[in-house]
N, C-alpha and C positions, 0 to 999 in steps of 0.2 A: 504494500500500500504506500502511495506517495505521501510525503509530508503534508501537513495541513496547509491549505492554500490561504495566503494572506488576502484579506478583503479590505478595501477602502470604500468609503461611502460619500466622500465630499470631493468637489472639484480640486480644492487646495491639496488634499492628501494625494489624489491621483497625480496631479502635476508634480508634486514633490518626488514621488517614486519614479515617474518617467523621467523627470529632469535629472535625477541622480544617474540613471542608466545612460542617458544621452551624454552627460558630462564625462562619463567613463568611456565614451566612444562606441556605445552599443546601439545597434539598430533595433527598433521597436515595431512589433506587429500587433495588430488589433483585430478582434473579432466581436462585433456587437451581436447580442442575442436577447431574446425575451425569456430566457430560462426554459424550464421543462425540457432539458437537454436530451438529445439522442445522438446516434452515431453521425448523423449529418452535421450537427454542430461540431462534434469532436473532430471530424475530418477537416473542418475549417481551421481549428486550432492547430492541428498537426501540419496543415499546409502553411499556415503563418509561421510556424516554428522553422520551416525550411528556408524562410526568407528573412528571418530576424533572429537576433540574439535573445530577445525577451519578448514575451507575448502577454498581452492584456486581453481579457474577455469581459465585456460588460453583460450584466444581467439586469434588465429593466423592462418591465411590462409597460409600454408607452401608451398612456391613455389617449393621446391626441390622434392616434391612427386607428382607433376603434370608432365605428359609427354608433348612434344611439341605441340600436337594437342588436348590437353585436355582443361578443362574449368576453368583454373586458373583465367583469367580475368573476366569471367562471374559468378564465384562462388558468391552466394548471401552474402552480407555483410550489417549488421545493428547493429552497436555497441550499440547504445542507447537502442534498444529493447532487445538485449542480456543482457545488464547490469540489466535492470529492471526484466527480467525473472530470472536471477541468484539470485538477491536479494530476490525475492519471494520464491525461492527454498531453501534458507538458506545458500547461499554462503557468505563468509566474505570478499573476495577480488578477483578482476579480474586482471589478468596479461595480458596486451595487448601490446606486444612489436612490434616494427617496424621490417621490414625485415633487415634493417641495424643493429639493435640491436642484432638480432638473428644470422646474418651472416655478421660480420664486414669485411671490406676490408682485403684481405689476408687470409680469412678462407680457410683451405686446407685439412680438415679432414672429411671423410665420414665413417659412421659406416655400415659395411656389416655383415648381419646375414646369414650364410649359412643354407643349409638344409631346414628348415621350411619355408623360404621365397622364395624358388625356384619354386615350382609348382604353379598352379592355377593363382592367380593375379600376381605372380612373372613372369610367362610366358606372360600373357595377357597385363601387364603394366610394361615393362622393366624399371628398375631404381626406381620404385615406393617405394619398401620397403627399399631401401637404404636411400631415403628421409625421410621415416617414422622413421626408426631406428635412423638416425642422429638427427632429431628434437626432438624425444622423449628422447634420451640420454641427449641432451642439457637441455631440460625442467626439467627432473628429477634432473640433477645436479644443475640447477639454483634454483629450489624450495626446494629440499631436503625434500620431504614429507615422512611421516611414511607409508602412504598407498596411492596408486594411483588407480583410478577406470576407467576401459575401458569397452565398450559395447561388448557383444558377437556377435552383428550383424556383426562387422568386425572381424570375428573369426580368420582368418589367421593373421591379424594385432596383435590381442591379443596374439597369440602364438609366434609371432616374438618378441614382447615386453617381454614376460615372459622369452624367451630364452636369450635376451641380458642382462636383469637384473641379471639372474643367472650367465651367463658367465663373466660379468663384475663386479660381487660381489657388486652390488649396494644395499645398505641397505634400501630397500623399499618393502613393500608387494604389489603385483599386484592382484587386485580383478576384476574378470569378472562379469558383470551385465547382467541379462537376456535381450533379445531383446524386445524393446517396439514396439507394433504393433497397427495398426489401427483396427477398428471393423471387417473389412473383412480379417484381417491377414497380410496385407502388412507391412513389416518392415518400421518403421519411418526413414526417411532420409531427409537431407536438399535438396538433389537432386530431391526428389519427386515433388518439386515445378516446375520443368521443364516439368512435364507431362501434356499433354492435357487431357480434360475430357475423351475422348475415350481411350487414353493410360492408364489413371488411372484405368479404368474398367478392362483392360487387365492385368494390373500389379498385381491384386489380385490373378491371377492364379499362380504366382511364388511360393507363400507360399503353395498353394494346391498341386502343383506338387512336391515340396520338401517333404511334408508330406507323399505323396504316395510313393515316392522313398525310403524314410526311412523305411516305413512300409514293403515294398517289400524286402529290403535288410535284415532287421531284421527277416523276415519270412523265410529267407534262399534262396531266389531267386538269381540267378547269378548276381554278381555286374555289370559286363560289360553290360549285357542285360538290367538291370534296368536303368543304366545311359543313354544308348542310347534311351530307351523308354521315359525317362524324357525330353531329348533334343527334341525329336519329339513332345511331348506334348506341350512344350513351343512354338515351332514354329507354331503348329496347333492353339494355343490360340491367336496368333497374334504378338508374339515377332519378332522384325526385324531380330535378330541374337542371337546366344547363344555362349558365350565364353567357358563355361564349365558347366557341372553338374557332380560332382564326389563324390563318397563315400570314405572317408579317415579315417585313425586312428587319433582320436582327438588330442592327445598330440604332435605327430610329424608331422602330415599331410602326413604320408607315404601312399602309395597306398595300398589298400586292394587287395587280390588276386581276380582273375576273377570269382571264384566260390562263394559259400555261405560265408557270413562274420562271423568271430569269434571275440567276444569281442566288446568293445565300437565302435560306428560308428558316424561320423559326415558327413552329406551330404551338400555340398557347391555348390552354383550356381552363375553365373554372366550372365546376359542377357541384351539385349538392346531393348529399345522401342524408335524409332525415335532417338533423340539426347541424350536420357537419358540412362545411364548404371546403372542397378540395381544389387545389390548383396544381398544374403541372405544365411542362413544356418540353419540346424536343426540337433539336436543330440538326442540320447536316454539317 
C-alpha cells in the first residue's frame, strides 16, 4: 500500500506545494477530477506521471456545471477511497477545495467558450460548458501545471479546454488520454454506478453502435442517414432516449456535410438509460 496521500484544501496551500516543486526545477502534471474515481481517472494520473516529475489531482464536484434537474446532490463522493487510489497510481498531492474556496462570496466571472461548446452537450445541457470552462480556468490558474491531462471520453469537454487554453494564452500543455473501457467496450464513468444490472447489459450497445456508425461514415455512406440509423439502433437496444448521435470534425466539432465524409471524423453520442445519461465517442 502506498503512503498516505497529502491533501490540501486552499489555493494558498496548493500554490505553496507546487511552487516548492517548481523552485527545485521539477515539472508538474495535473489531472482534474470530480472524484468517484475509477480506472479511467487513474490512467490519466499515470499518463501525467510520464510527462512530469510531480502530479497533482484535484477532487471537486463542481456545482456550476450541473443543471437544475441534474445529479449534483446524488453524485457519488468518497474522498478517502479516492485518496488511496490516487496514491497507488503515483499521485503526489490531492487538491480538494470546498465550494466556498472555489467560488468565494462575490464571485462574478464566468468563462464562455464559443463555437466548440455550442453543439451536442452544449444544446442538451445549457450552461454546462460555461461551468466547465470556468472551473477548469480557475484550477489551471491555481495549480499552474506544465501539463494537464483530460480523458477523450469527454471529447467535447477536451476540445473546449484546448480552445480556452489557446485563446487565453495559458502556459500549459493539454494532453488527451484514450478512453478507458470495460471488457465489453462500455466507457468507464462514475455515473455507471447508477445503472441497474439490466441497464448495464444494454449500455454495452452504445460502444457497438458508435463503432458501426464510424465504420459507415468512413466507408462513404451518407452522414445524415448513418446518424439516424444509429439513433434507431440505440432505441431498439433499449435506451430510454437519445440526445444525439452525430459525426463531427474532431478539432472544431463542426458539422460534416450530409453526404460522404472527407477527412478526420469523430462520432459522438449521448443517450439515457433510466436515470443515467451516458456519453461516448469514437474517432478514426
